[in-house]
N, C-alpha and C positions, 0 to 999 in steps of 0.2 A: 673730301677730295677723292678718297679711295673708291667710294661708290660711283662717283662721276667717271673715274678712269675705267671702272668695270663696265659702265654703260657705253663708253666709247668703244671698248673692245667688242662688246656684244653687237653694237650698231654696225661694226665692220664685219659681222658675220662670223666672229670667232667666239670661243668659249672661255670666258673669264672664270678660272677655277678659284683663285683668291688674289686680291690686291691688298697689300698692307706694307707698312714701313715705319720709319721714324723720321725725325726732322731733316736729316741730310740725305736720305735715299729711300727708294721705293722698290719693292719686289712685286712683279706681276707674273703669276703662274697662269699660263694661257694654253688652251688646246687650240692649235693652229690648223686651219684648213691648208692643204698642200699648195694652193694658189696664192696664199698670203705670204709676202716677204716680211720677215721680222723687221727689217729696216723701215718699211712703209708703215707698219703698225706702230712702232716706237715713235716715228716722226709725227704721225697723226695724234697719238696720245699726248706727246709733249706739246705740240702746237695747241691742241684744244684745251689742255689743262692750264697752259700758260695764260691763255685768254680768259678762262674761267676764274683763275685766281686773281689776275690783274683787274678784270672788269668788276669783280666783287670786292676788291681791295681787302683780300683775306690776310695780307701781310703788309707791313709798312714798306714803302718803296716798291720797286718793280721786281717781280719774280721772273726768273729764267732758269731753265735747266742747264746743266753742264753739256758740253758738246757730245760726248760719247755715251755708250751704254754697254752693258755686258749681257750676253744671251747664252744660256746653257740648256742643253737638251736632257730630258730625263725619260726613263722607261715608264710604261704604264704601271708596273709593279711598285714604283716609287712615289706614286701620287700622294698617298697618305703621309709619308715621311716628309715630302716637300711641303705639302699643305700645312702640316703642323709646325714646321720650321718657320714658314712665313707668318703664320698666325702668332707666333711667340716672338716677334721681332723686338718689342720693347724689353722683354725679359732677357733675350739673347744679348742685346747691346749694352746691358749693364755690366757685362763681362768682356765684351770684345768690341773694338772700334770698327768703323766701316772699313778703314784701310786693312786691318787684320782680316776681316771677313772676306773682302774682295780678293786679297792676295791668296788666301786659303782656297777660294774657288778656282782661281787661275792655276794654282799648283795641282789641285785635285783633278782638273780637266787637262793637265799637261799643256797649258798655254804659256809659251815663252813670253817674258816681259822684262822690261828694265824699270825697276822701281824708281830710278832717278826721274823718269819721265811720266810714269803712270799716274802719279798723284800731284803733278805740278799745278793743277787747277784747284786743288783742295786747300781751303784755308786751314792753317794749323791751329 
């Protein structure tokens, strides 16, 4: 599925640097052209991968993404660090949950949030 997602990104004229994740979330590190809206790319990736997964019955039942997403910007000098972080997702999540990871990103980027509502979609 990660290779398929990278293909969608490339077909949209963007540069997929790395796509990787674990069972409950995905990280996409993308070099975006200025004319591409992040929301449009995420919408297209979600729509196409939903169809890909469901058409091929890759999981039991019907697959769907959650409603939102997070997008964070990095400097060119951080490419290697971010790439390696995404590459090591399985290892990373042996020690940190998705909730912990995402909350840490929001804090690191000074994004205000109310934890009461942030993860109401996430099954405990």
